[in-house]
One Martini backbone bead per residue (centre of mass of N, CA, C, O) as a GRO file, in nm:
protein
  479
    1MET     BB    1  -9.530   0.883   1.431
    2SER     BB    2  -9.424   0.900   1.134
    3LYS     BB    3  -9.397   0.765   0.841
    4SER     BB    4  -9.189   0.609   0.636
    5ASP     BB    5  -9.046   0.630   0.306
    6PHE     BB    6  -8.821   0.410   0.388
    7GLY     BB    7  -8.667   0.077   0.365
    8LEU     BB    8  -8.404  -0.127   0.534
    9ILE     BB    9  -8.235  -0.443   0.485
   10GLY     BB   10  -7.919  -0.447   0.594
   11LEU     BB   11  -7.637  -0.335   0.807
   12ALA     BB   12  -7.413  -0.301   0.639
   13VAL     BB   13  -7.218  -0.078   0.498
   14MET     BB   14  -7.394  -0.029   0.248
   15GLY     BB   15  -7.661   0.006   0.398
   16GLN     BB   16  -7.585   0.242   0.580
   17ASN     BB   17  -7.506   0.441   0.352
   18LEU     BB   18  -7.779   0.445   0.210
   19VAL     BB   19  -7.943   0.552   0.444
   20LEU     BB   20  -7.786   0.822   0.474
   21ASN     BB   21  -7.849   0.918   0.193
   22VAL     BB   22  -8.156   0.921   0.203
   23GLU     BB   23  -8.183   1.104   0.456
   24SER     BB   24  -8.023   1.354   0.329
   25ARG     BB   25  -8.287   1.397   0.119
   26GLY     BB   26  -8.552   1.403   0.335
   27PHE     BB   27  -8.588   1.112   0.444
   28GLN     BB   28  -8.748   0.865   0.612
   29VAL     BB   29  -8.592   0.580   0.787
   30SER     BB   30  -8.615   0.235   0.802
   31VAL     BB   31  -8.468  -0.031   1.009
   32PHE     BB   32  -8.323  -0.371   0.959
   33ASN     BB   33  -8.173  -0.638   1.159
   34ARG     BB   34  -8.108  -0.944   1.265
   35THR     BB   35  -7.913  -0.785   1.445
   36THR     BB   36  -8.014  -0.572   1.686
   37ALA     BB   37  -7.750  -0.436   1.774
   38THR     BB   38  -7.694  -0.300   1.502
   39THR     BB   39  -7.936  -0.118   1.503
   40ASP     BB   40  -7.881   0.033   1.770
   41GLU     BB   41  -7.599   0.142   1.695
   42PHE     BB   42  -7.686   0.303   1.446
   43ILE     BB   43  -7.891   0.491   1.581
   44ALA     BB   44  -7.697   0.600   1.807
   45ALA     BB   45  -7.486   0.725   1.592
   46HIS     BB   46  -7.770   0.895   1.476
   47PRO     BB   47  -7.958   1.113   1.651
   48ASP     BB   48  -8.009   1.342   1.406
   49LYS     BB   49  -8.174   1.138   1.249
   50LYS     BB   50  -8.434   1.005   1.030
   51LEU     BB   51  -8.465   0.728   1.225
   52VAL     BB   52  -8.593   0.381   1.232
   53GLY     BB   53  -8.593   0.124   1.461
   54ALA     BB   54  -8.621  -0.240   1.432
   55HIS     BB   55  -8.676  -0.571   1.584
   56THR     BB   56  -8.907  -0.629   1.378
   57LEU     BB   57  -9.073  -0.684   1.089
   58GLU     BB   58  -9.346  -0.582   1.179
   59ASP     BB   59  -9.252  -0.302   1.274
   60PHE     BB   60  -9.116  -0.219   1.015
   61VAL     BB   61  -9.364  -0.228   0.827
   62GLN     BB   62  -9.551  -0.036   1.007
   63SER     BB   63  -9.345   0.222   0.965
   64LEU     BB   64  -9.460   0.237   0.672
   65ALA     BB   65  -9.552   0.383   0.400
   66THR     BB   66  -9.787   0.386   0.150
   67PRO     BB   67  -9.625   0.236  -0.048
   68ARG     BB   68  -9.398   0.020   0.025
   69LYS     BB   69  -9.032   0.068   0.059
   70ILE     BB   70  -8.808  -0.212   0.023
   71GLN     BB   71  -8.468  -0.269   0.091
   72ILE     BB   72  -8.239  -0.523   0.008
   73MET     BB   73  -7.910  -0.593   0.190
   74VAL     BB   74  -7.816  -0.897   0.097
   75LYS     BB   75  -7.658  -1.182   0.037
   76SER     BB   76  -7.607  -1.342  -0.264
   77SER     BB   77  -7.603  -1.708  -0.394
   78ALA     BB   78  -7.747  -1.728  -0.653
   79VAL     BB   79  -7.670  -1.924  -0.975
   80ALA     BB   80  -7.979  -1.982  -1.023
   81ASP     BB   81  -8.323  -1.982  -1.078
   82THR     BB   82  -8.354  -2.225  -0.845
   83ASP     BB   83  -8.228  -2.084  -0.629
   84ARG     BB   84  -8.186  -2.032  -0.273
   85ASP     BB   85  -8.166  -1.750  -0.046
   86ALA     BB   86  -8.153  -1.477   0.157
   87VAL     BB   87  -8.347  -1.315  -0.017
   88ASP     BB   88  -8.578  -1.519  -0.013
   89ALA     BB   89  -8.613  -1.530   0.295
   90VAL     BB   90  -8.701  -1.236   0.330
   91ILE     BB   91  -8.940  -1.238   0.138
   92GLU     BB   92  -9.106  -1.456   0.290
   93GLN     BB   93  -9.130  -1.279   0.553
   94LEU     BB   94  -9.281  -1.033   0.412
   95ILE     BB   95  -9.540  -1.115   0.259
   96PRO     BB   96  -9.753  -1.137   0.511
   97LEU     BB   97  -9.700  -0.807   0.577
   98LEU     BB   98  -9.813  -0.716   0.307
   99ASP     BB   99  -9.944  -0.516   0.053
  100GLN     BB  100 -10.083  -0.429  -0.211
  101GLY     BB  101  -9.817  -0.266  -0.401
  102ASP     BB  102  -9.577  -0.326  -0.273
  103ILE     BB  103  -9.213  -0.274  -0.244
  104ILE     BB  104  -8.936  -0.468  -0.359
  105ILE     BB  105  -8.576  -0.433  -0.316
  106ASP     BB  106  -8.285  -0.549  -0.484
  107GLY     BB  107  -7.942  -0.426  -0.409
  108GLY     BB  108  -7.780  -0.656  -0.502
  109ASN     BB  109  -7.576  -0.923  -0.648
  110SER     BB  110  -7.786  -1.058  -0.851
  111TYR     BB  111  -7.908  -1.291  -1.041
  112TYR     BB  112  -8.114  -1.233  -1.304
  113LYS     BB  113  -8.282  -1.499  -1.290
  114ALA     BB  114  -8.368  -1.462  -0.995
  115THR     BB  115  -8.516  -1.197  -1.048
  116GLU     BB  116  -8.728  -1.306  -1.242
  117ARG     BB  117  -8.853  -1.502  -1.043
  118ARG     BB  118  -8.934  -1.294  -0.825
  119ASP     BB  119  -9.111  -1.117  -1.001
  120ALA     BB  120  -9.324  -1.335  -1.072
  121TYR     BB  121  -9.397  -1.423  -0.783
  122LEU     BB  122  -9.491  -1.139  -0.673
  123ALA     BB  123  -9.704  -1.074  -0.887
  124GLU     BB  124  -9.901  -1.305  -0.798
  125LYS     BB  125  -9.926  -1.136  -0.503
  126GLY     BB  126  -9.934  -0.813  -0.568
  127LEU     BB  127  -9.632  -0.748  -0.592
  128ARG     BB  128  -9.342  -0.546  -0.610
  129PHE     BB  129  -9.034  -0.554  -0.818
  130ILE     BB  130  -8.677  -0.473  -0.775
  131GLY     BB  131  -8.380  -0.495  -0.965
  132ALA     BB  132  -8.090  -0.328  -0.823
  133GLY     BB  133  -7.815  -0.200  -0.934
  134VAL     BB  134  -7.520  -0.119  -0.731
  135SER     BB  135  -7.264   0.133  -0.780
  136GLY     BB  136  -6.957   0.239  -0.563
  137GLY     BB  137  -6.959   0.136  -0.303
  138GLU     BB  138  -6.933   0.285  -0.004
  139GLU     BB  139  -6.904   0.575  -0.112
  140GLY     BB  140  -7.138   0.570  -0.314
  141ALA     BB  141  -7.366   0.507  -0.115
  142ARG     BB  142  -7.328   0.785   0.037
  143LYS     BB  143  -7.281   1.003  -0.222
  144GLY     BB  144  -7.338   0.834  -0.501
  145PRO     BB  145  -7.461   0.616  -0.710
  146ALA     BB  146  -7.517   0.375  -0.941
  147ILE     BB  147  -7.839   0.291  -1.086
  148MET     BB  148  -8.004  -0.037  -1.191
  149PRO     BB  149  -8.331  -0.059  -1.261
  150GLY     BB  150  -8.576  -0.317  -1.256
  151GLY     BB  151  -8.904  -0.324  -1.403
  152PRO     BB  152  -9.177  -0.173  -1.385
  153THR     BB  153  -9.261   0.140  -1.479
  154SER     BB  154  -9.455   0.207  -1.243
  155THR     BB  155  -9.244   0.150  -1.021
  156TRP     BB  156  -9.033   0.354  -1.106
  157GLU     BB  157  -9.211   0.607  -1.057
  158VAL     BB  158  -9.217   0.569  -0.746
  159MET     BB  159  -8.887   0.561  -0.710
  160LYS     BB  160  -8.758   0.805  -0.858
  161PRO     BB  161  -8.720   1.026  -0.634
  162ILE     BB  162  -8.518   0.861  -0.468
  163PHE     BB  163  -8.309   0.766  -0.676
  164GLU     BB  164  -8.238   1.051  -0.791
  165SER     BB  165  -8.141   1.174  -0.514
  166ILE     BB  166  -7.900   0.944  -0.453
  167ALA     BB  167  -7.759   0.976  -0.701
  168ALA     BB  168  -7.545   1.043  -0.906
  169THR     BB  169  -7.379   1.289  -1.113
  170ALA     BB  170  -7.377   1.381  -1.477
  171GLU     BB  171  -7.408   1.648  -1.648
  172GLY     BB  172  -7.679   1.692  -1.458
  173GLU     BB  173  -7.732   1.380  -1.437
  174PRO     BB  174  -7.868   1.111  -1.319
  175CYS     BB  175  -7.735   0.781  -1.218
  176VAL     BB  176  -8.038   0.694  -1.332
  177THR     BB  177  -8.247   0.432  -1.479
  178HIS     BB  178  -8.472   0.266  -1.658
  179ILE     BB  179  -8.382  -0.026  -1.798
  180GLY     BB  180  -8.615  -0.255  -1.740
  181THR     BB  181  -8.749  -0.543  -1.724
  182GLY     BB  182  -8.713  -0.748  -1.478
  183GLY     BB  183  -8.360  -0.839  -1.502
  184ALA     BB  184  -8.214  -0.587  -1.632
  185GLY     BB  185  -8.061  -0.450  -1.400
  186HIS     BB  186  -7.883  -0.695  -1.309
  187TYR     BB  187  -7.763  -0.744  -1.584
  188VAL     BB  188  -7.615  -0.474  -1.627
  189LYS     BB  189  -7.446  -0.502  -1.370
  190MET     BB  190  -7.296  -0.755  -1.461
  191ILE     BB  191  -7.156  -0.622  -1.707
  192HIS     BB  192  -7.020  -0.402  -1.555
  193ASN     BB  193  -6.838  -0.605  -1.398
  194GLY     BB  194  -6.699  -0.721  -1.645
  195ILE     BB  195  -6.568  -0.456  -1.734
  196GLU     BB  196  -6.416  -0.419  -1.470
  197TYR     BB  197  -6.232  -0.658  -1.504
  198GLY     BB  198  -6.095  -0.555  -1.759
  199ASP     BB  199  -5.987  -0.289  -1.653
  200MET     BB  200  -5.809  -0.403  -1.423
  201GLN     BB  201  -5.628  -0.588  -1.595
  202LEU     BB  202  -5.510  -0.372  -1.783
  203ILE     BB  203  -5.371  -0.213  -1.559
  204CYS     BB  204  -5.193  -0.449  -1.460
  205GLU     BB  205  -5.036  -0.482  -1.729
  206ALA     BB  206  -4.910  -0.206  -1.732
  207TYR     BB  207  -4.762  -0.238  -1.464
  208ASN     BB  208  -4.588  -0.487  -1.543
  209ILE     BB  209  -4.425  -0.347  -1.758
  210PHE     BB  210  -4.307  -0.123  -1.582
  211LYS     BB  211  -4.174  -0.303  -1.371
  212HIS     BB  212  -3.978  -0.443  -1.589
  213ALA     BB  213  -3.861  -0.139  -1.659
  214GLY     BB  214  -3.801   0.000  -1.355
  215PHE     BB  215  -4.032   0.116  -1.214
  216THR     BB  216  -4.145   0.292  -0.958
  217PRO     BB  217  -4.399   0.360  -0.752
  218ALA     BB  218  -4.360   0.665  -0.769
  219GLU     BB  219  -4.367   0.683  -1.076
  220LEU     BB  220  -4.648   0.549  -1.109
  221GLY     BB  221  -4.807   0.758  -0.951
  222GLN     BB  222  -4.750   0.984  -1.160
  223ILE     BB  223  -4.856   0.855  -1.417
  224PHE     BB  224  -5.153   0.809  -1.314
  225THR     BB  225  -5.204   1.102  -1.252
  226ASP     BB  226  -5.166   1.207  -1.538
  227TRP     BB  227  -5.383   1.029  -1.666
  228ASN     BB  228  -5.617   1.145  -1.481
  229ASN     BB  229  -5.566   1.438  -1.632
  230GLY     BB  230  -5.678   1.294  -1.885
  231ASP     BB  231  -5.821   1.063  -2.111
  232LEU     BB  232  -5.800   0.837  -1.854
  233GLU     BB  233  -6.009   0.927  -1.677
  234SER     BB  234  -6.070   0.755  -1.362
  235TYR     BB  235  -6.130   0.576  -1.090
  236LEU     BB  236  -5.914   0.346  -1.135
  237ILE     BB  237  -5.677   0.536  -1.194
  238GLN     BB  238  -5.690   0.698  -0.932
  239ILE     BB  239  -5.649   0.460  -0.726
  240THR     BB  240  -5.383   0.362  -0.844
  241ALA     BB  241  -5.218   0.609  -0.773
  242GLU     BB  242  -5.263   0.580  -0.463
  243ILE     BB  243  -5.140   0.301  -0.426
  244PHE     BB  244  -4.843   0.383  -0.512
  245LYS     BB  245  -4.826   0.604  -0.263
  246GLN     BB  246  -4.842   0.372  -0.057
  247ASN     BB  247  -4.710   0.313   0.257
  248ASP     BB  248  -4.581   0.106   0.489
  249PRO     BB  249  -4.568   0.165   0.829
  250GLU     BB  250  -4.378  -0.077   0.913
  251THR     BB  251  -4.149  -0.065   0.656
  252GLY     BB  252  -4.174   0.175   0.419
  253LYS     BB  253  -4.289   0.035   0.194
  254ALA     BB  254  -4.448  -0.041  -0.072
  255LEU     BB  255  -4.750  -0.185  -0.051
  256VAL     BB  256  -4.779  -0.330  -0.329
  257ASP     BB  257  -4.514  -0.515  -0.272
  258LEU     BB  258  -4.676  -0.675  -0.016
  259ILE     BB  259  -4.888  -0.793  -0.201
  260LEU     BB  260  -5.035  -1.062  -0.290
  261ASP     BB  261  -5.071  -1.240  -0.615
  262THR     BB  262  -5.396  -1.274  -0.529
  263ALA     BB  263  -5.722  -1.298  -0.664
  264GLY     BB  264  -6.050  -1.222  -0.634
  265GLN     BB  265  -6.407  -1.337  -0.662
  266LYS     BB  266  -6.779  -1.325  -0.686
  267GLY     BB  267  -6.899  -1.406  -1.011
  268THR     BB  268  -6.983  -1.193  -1.237
  269GLY     BB  269  -6.772  -1.268  -1.449
  270LYS     BB  270  -6.871  -1.558  -1.498
  271TRP     BB  271  -7.157  -1.487  -1.579
  272THR     BB  272  -7.079  -1.325  -1.829
  273ILE     BB  273  -6.947  -1.555  -1.986
  274LEU     BB  274  -7.190  -1.747  -1.995
  275ASN     BB  275  -7.377  -1.546  -2.144
  276ALA     BB  276  -7.204  -1.515  -2.398
  277VAL     BB  277  -7.223  -1.806  -2.486
  278GLU     BB  278  -7.535  -1.818  -2.509
  279ASN     BB  279  -7.512  -1.551  -2.725
  280THR     BB  280  -7.266  -1.547  -2.915
  281VAL     BB  281  -7.045  -1.352  -2.767
  282VAL     BB  282  -6.762  -1.157  -2.771
  283ILE     BB  283  -6.541  -1.143  -2.452
  284SER     BB  284  -6.216  -1.167  -2.439
  285THR     BB  285  -6.126  -0.960  -2.226
  286ILE     BB  286  -6.298  -1.062  -1.990
  287ASN     BB  287  -6.202  -1.352  -2.002
  288ALA     BB  288  -5.903  -1.289  -1.943
  289ALA     BB  289  -5.956  -1.162  -1.665
  290VAL     BB  290  -6.075  -1.408  -1.527
  291GLU     BB  291  -5.835  -1.601  -1.584
  292ALA     BB  292  -5.624  -1.430  -1.432
  293ARG     BB  293  -5.747  -1.474  -1.153
  294ILE     BB  294  -5.725  -1.778  -1.150
  295LEU     BB  295  -5.416  -1.790  -1.189
  296SER     BB  296  -5.344  -1.624  -0.934
  297SER     BB  297  -5.459  -1.850  -0.732
  298MET     BB  298  -5.205  -2.043  -0.841
  299LYS     BB  299  -4.940  -1.996  -0.672
  300ASP     BB  300  -4.796  -2.267  -0.616
  301LYS     BB  301  -4.788  -2.362  -0.912
  302ARG     BB  302  -4.629  -2.119  -1.023
  303VAL     BB  303  -4.377  -2.150  -0.853
  304ALA     BB  304  -4.306  -2.434  -0.952
  305ALA     BB  305  -4.300  -2.367  -1.263
  306SER     BB  306  -4.069  -2.147  -1.256
  307ALA     BB  307  -3.843  -2.386  -1.229
  308GLU     BB  308  -3.919  -2.534  -1.526
  309LEU     BB  309  -4.019  -2.301  -1.705
  310GLN     BB  310  -3.921  -2.135  -1.978
  311GLY     BB  311  -3.788  -1.795  -2.034
  312PRO     BB  312  -3.747  -1.482  -2.067
  313THR     BB  313  -3.565  -1.212  -1.968
  314ALA     BB  314  -3.652  -0.920  -1.873
  315SER     BB  315  -3.562  -0.639  -2.115
  316ILE     BB  316  -3.634  -0.300  -2.072
  317THR     BB  317  -3.550  -0.039  -2.278
  318GLY     BB  318  -3.525   0.301  -2.282
  319GLU     BB  319  -3.740   0.547  -2.303
  320LYS     BB  320  -3.981   0.611  -2.076
  321ALA     BB  321  -4.174   0.810  -2.223
  322ALA     BB  322  -4.228   0.626  -2.466
  323LEU     BB  323  -4.353   0.393  -2.308
  324VAL     BB  324  -4.586   0.546  -2.180
  325LYS     BB  325  -4.727   0.613  -2.445
  326LYS     BB  326  -4.770   0.322  -2.548
  327VAL     BB  327  -4.933   0.218  -2.302
  328HIS     BB  328  -5.155   0.419  -2.315
  329ASP     BB  329  -5.262   0.328  -2.594
  330ALA     BB  330  -5.311   0.031  -2.523
  331LEU     BB  331  -5.509   0.082  -2.293
  332PHE     BB  332  -5.721   0.248  -2.443
  333ALA     BB  333  -5.786   0.048  -2.668
  334SER     BB  334  -5.866  -0.188  -2.478
  335LYS     BB  335  -6.098  -0.043  -2.337
  336ILE     BB  336  -6.276  -0.012  -2.581
  337ILE     BB  337  -6.312  -0.315  -2.624
  338SER     BB  338  -6.442  -0.389  -2.354
  339TYR     BB  339  -6.692  -0.207  -2.397
  340ALA     BB  340  -6.782  -0.317  -2.668
  341GLN     BB  341  -6.841  -0.603  -2.567
  342GLY     BB  342  -7.041  -0.540  -2.339
  343LEU     BB  343  -7.248  -0.380  -2.519
  344ASP     BB  344  -7.303  -0.610  -2.716
  345LEU     BB  345  -7.429  -0.797  -2.505
  346ILE     BB  346  -7.657  -0.612  -2.418
  347LYS     BB  347  -7.789  -0.584  -2.695
  348THR     BB  348  -7.844  -0.885  -2.744
  349MET     BB  349  -8.010  -0.941  -2.484
  350GLY     BB  350  -8.225  -0.723  -2.522
  351ALA     BB  351  -8.343  -0.850  -2.779
  352GLU     BB  352  -8.406  -1.133  -2.664
  353LYS     BB  353  -8.593  -0.997  -2.411
  354ASN     BB  354  -8.738  -0.726  -2.475
  355TRP     BB  355  -8.619  -0.460  -2.302
  356GLY     BB  356  -8.535  -0.189  -2.440
  357LEU     BB  357  -8.245  -0.099  -2.456
  358ASP     BB  358  -8.037   0.196  -2.370
  359LEU     BB  359  -7.712   0.266  -2.427
  360GLY     BB  360  -7.704   0.570  -2.370
  361LYS     BB  361  -7.823   0.554  -2.081
  362ILE     BB  362  -7.624   0.355  -1.963
  363ALA     BB  363  -7.366   0.517  -2.010
  364ALA     BB  364  -7.460   0.770  -1.851
  365ILE     BB  365  -7.479   0.626  -1.560
  366TRP     BB  366  -7.158   0.550  -1.570
  367ARG     BB  367  -7.025   0.848  -1.524
  368GLY     BB  368  -7.127   0.800  -1.219
  369GLY     BB  369  -7.039   0.632  -0.904
  370CYS     BB  370  -6.908   0.408  -1.045
  371ILE     BB  371  -6.632   0.209  -1.104
  372ILE     BB  372  -6.627   0.278  -1.439
  373ARG     BB  373  -6.584   0.560  -1.431
  374ALA     BB  374  -6.537   0.790  -1.717
  375ARG     BB  375  -6.469   1.018  -1.951
  376PHE     BB  376  -6.537   0.833  -2.213
  377LEU     BB  377  -6.848   0.802  -2.150
  378ASN     BB  378  -6.933   1.052  -2.299
  379ASP     BB  379  -6.862   0.933  -2.583
  380ILE     BB  380  -7.045   0.690  -2.564
  381THR     BB  381  -7.306   0.840  -2.526
  382ASP     BB  382  -7.289   1.001  -2.792
  383ALA     BB  383  -7.279   0.760  -2.985
  384TYR     BB  384  -7.573   0.643  -2.907
  385ARG     BB  385  -7.732   0.907  -2.950
  386SER     BB  386  -7.655   0.937  -3.253
  387ASN     BB  387  -7.657   0.591  -3.273
  388PRO     BB  388  -7.866   0.347  -3.163
  389GLU     BB  389  -7.767   0.130  -3.409
  390LEU     BB  390  -7.497   0.065  -3.329
  391SER     BB  391  -7.305  -0.222  -3.377
  392ASN     BB  392  -7.022  -0.087  -3.276
  393LEU     BB  393  -6.816   0.112  -3.100
  394MET     BB  394  -6.574   0.114  -3.308
  395LEU     BB  395  -6.774   0.266  -3.536
  396ALA     BB  396  -6.741   0.516  -3.405
  397PRO     BB  397  -6.572   0.781  -3.506
  398PHE     BB  398  -6.412   0.841  -3.246
  399PHE     BB  399  -6.304   0.538  -3.210
  400THR     BB  400  -6.183   0.487  -3.482
  401LYS     BB  401  -5.966   0.704  -3.458
  402LEU     BB  402  -5.822   0.595  -3.207
  403LEU     BB  403  -5.753   0.310  -3.312
  404ASN     BB  404  -5.585   0.408  -3.552
  405GLU     BB  405  -5.382   0.570  -3.373
  406PHE     BB  406  -5.303   0.328  -3.151
  407GLN     BB  407  -5.219   0.053  -3.291
  408GLN     BB  408  -4.911   0.058  -3.304
  409ASN     BB  409  -4.850   0.074  -3.000
  410TRP     BB  410  -5.014  -0.171  -2.926
  411ARG     BB  411  -4.843  -0.376  -3.084
  412GLU     BB  412  -4.571  -0.311  -2.946
  413VAL     BB  413  -4.656  -0.392  -2.658
  414VAL     BB  414  -4.732  -0.685  -2.712
  415SER     BB  415  -4.457  -0.762  -2.830
  416LEU     BB  416  -4.277  -0.680  -2.595
  417ALA     BB  417  -4.405  -0.865  -2.385
  418THR     BB  418  -4.369  -1.136  -2.533
  419LEU     BB  419  -4.052  -1.121  -2.571
  420ASN     BB  420  -4.037  -1.091  -2.230
  421GLY     BB  421  -4.255  -1.279  -2.081
  422ILE     BB  422  -4.516  -1.095  -2.047
  423PRO     BB  423  -4.826  -1.109  -1.938
  424VAL     BB  424  -5.108  -1.006  -2.184
  425PRO     BB  425  -5.414  -1.117  -2.221
  426ALA     BB  426  -5.593  -0.856  -2.261
  427PHE     BB  427  -5.436  -0.711  -2.476
  428SER     BB  428  -5.436  -0.948  -2.678
  429ALA     BB  429  -5.744  -0.994  -2.696
  430SER     BB  430  -5.812  -0.712  -2.801
  431LEU     BB  431  -5.641  -0.722  -3.059
  432GLY     BB  432  -5.770  -0.978  -3.177
  433TYR     BB  433  -6.052  -0.859  -3.204
  434TYR     BB  434  -5.984  -0.624  -3.387
  435ASP     BB  435  -5.859  -0.793  -3.622
  436SER     BB  436  -6.106  -0.975  -3.669
  437TYR     BB  437  -6.329  -0.755  -3.718
  438ARG     BB  438  -6.155  -0.615  -3.967
  439ALA     BB  439  -6.174  -0.879  -4.125
  440ALA     BB  440  -6.282  -0.983  -4.435
  441VAL     BB  441  -6.081  -1.234  -4.392
  442LEU     BB  442  -6.089  -1.565  -4.270
  443PRO     BB  443  -5.982  -1.905  -4.183
  444ALA     BB  444  -6.280  -2.046  -4.180
  445ASN     BB  445  -6.273  -2.211  -4.440
  446LEU     BB  446  -6.102  -2.439  -4.326
  447LEU     BB  447  -6.280  -2.511  -4.088
  448GLN     BB  448  -6.530  -2.589  -4.261
  449ALA     BB  449  -6.388  -2.814  -4.414
  450GLN     BB  450  -6.333  -2.987  -4.166
  451ARG     BB  451  -6.632  -3.024  -4.084
  452ASP     BB  452  -6.714  -3.160  -4.349
  453PHE     BB  453  -6.519  -3.397  -4.341
  454PHE     BB  454  -6.610  -3.521  -4.039
  455GLY     BB  455  -6.950  -3.408  -4.050
  456ALA     BB  456  -7.118  -3.288  -4.285
  457HIS     BB  457  -7.175  -2.950  -4.244
  458THR     BB  458  -7.104  -2.782  -4.462
  459TYR     BB  459  -7.097  -2.507  -4.714
  460GLU     BB  460  -7.004  -2.209  -4.842
  461ARG     BB  461  -6.959  -1.999  -5.131
  462THR     BB  462  -6.795  -1.740  -5.303
  463ASP     BB  463  -6.953  -1.820  -5.598
  464LYS     BB  464  -7.216  -1.804  -5.421
  465PRO     BB  465  -7.491  -1.758  -5.273
  466ARG     BB  466  -7.615  -1.695  -4.993
  467GLY     BB  467  -7.756  -2.002  -4.842
  468GLN     BB  468  -7.582  -2.201  -4.989
  469PHE     BB  469  -7.516  -2.555  -4.965
  470PHE     BB  470  -7.226  -2.776  -4.932
  471HIS     BB  471  -7.078  -3.100  -5.032
  472THR     BB  472  -6.800  -3.317  -4.987
  473ASN     BB  473  -6.634  -3.604  -5.108
  474TRP     BB  474  -6.404  -3.710  -4.922
  475PRO     BB  475  -6.138  -3.870  -4.858
  476ASP     BB  476  -6.015  -4.159  -4.728
  477VAL     BB  477  -5.804  -4.165  -4.414
  478ILE     BB  478  -5.884  -4.445  -4.311
  479GLY     BB  479  -5.629  -4.728  -4.263
   0.00000   0.00000   0.00000
């Protein structure tokens, strides 16, 4: 039997779908799973495919053509660069079986610092490593995901034919590019997920306003369908429309109304927040989204508090079409802010790590396959291709125009929600970021005076050149 072009370890649903995707592009694929029955069942289910099942890692490795290309799809749990998890365990088992120049690819949601550690460790042993963020869920894995590989350029060139063949396409371009060295690929995937958190929370806040205004799930299904046919077209808007249209077969009620209001999270949103703090970058929309999930998990506490803490009874009246337009504008404006914050963090971290990140290319591969794919990513791609040094997405002419156009409705929606006691933390955080960023003067002069008062931290003056620092001998107020 001929040697396989590609190997994959970990036959959960994502792994299986990736294997079928790779095989469908003309490659022979070897597979291995810790539970051999899973391997046998998968091979038996696809007798017409060019698949090779192996019961041992030794047989799996020997079935591959050199340089061997092995993708690991097992769950990562490392949350620090010193942690060891299932990915590390598989790598350790592979090392003695591999030859110099063989390639190991981690396609899971690994912490980028763990990826950097693995990259350096394997390089010392003459092996090559790619940390590849893969986005698109089960459907994307099968039909074409967005792939964010990091590692040496030479290793990318070896993997390029396979990755480009299995990735989604947008505007005729494959949704994969070499992100950068080391942990750059998993880092960009992490920020992608942070933006995803923001996107999802913003959509939920729009829904909550509509719900309190008396819109039915059927009406919401039509609104989101209409939005998906316009400038808000995106995967998340599309699936939201379908969710509102789904009725529970047991009760006949709208399924969304029967789902408990507690949300889970896997950790990439929290990683994004911690990284933003480390790099002193504001990602208030993403932060609000992560905190909203945490608050949602406090169901029992919220129910108890609802009987004690007072607030207004929501009463939103008026023409529904007008409200739909205002919420549309607030959602679109807030989405721009979420992406602007995420891309600002990527730019800052890329400079810090000397990764040479290209925001135009990153935005381009997010246009298809991934969870945050959206029509306006074409405009984001154009913005960074036109001006690679763009300091903030809001300042691209296309987005400046939209924000100026949408801001009045945006403000009215945040005000309406606040006056009716409807929580809109991500809408509010987005607007606060916008207003703070555009403010030539902020009240931080008072803050700096306070710092100098209690800690002699000094301050700069408006009537002196920047870089000169002063201290005042403030009066003694203790006693």
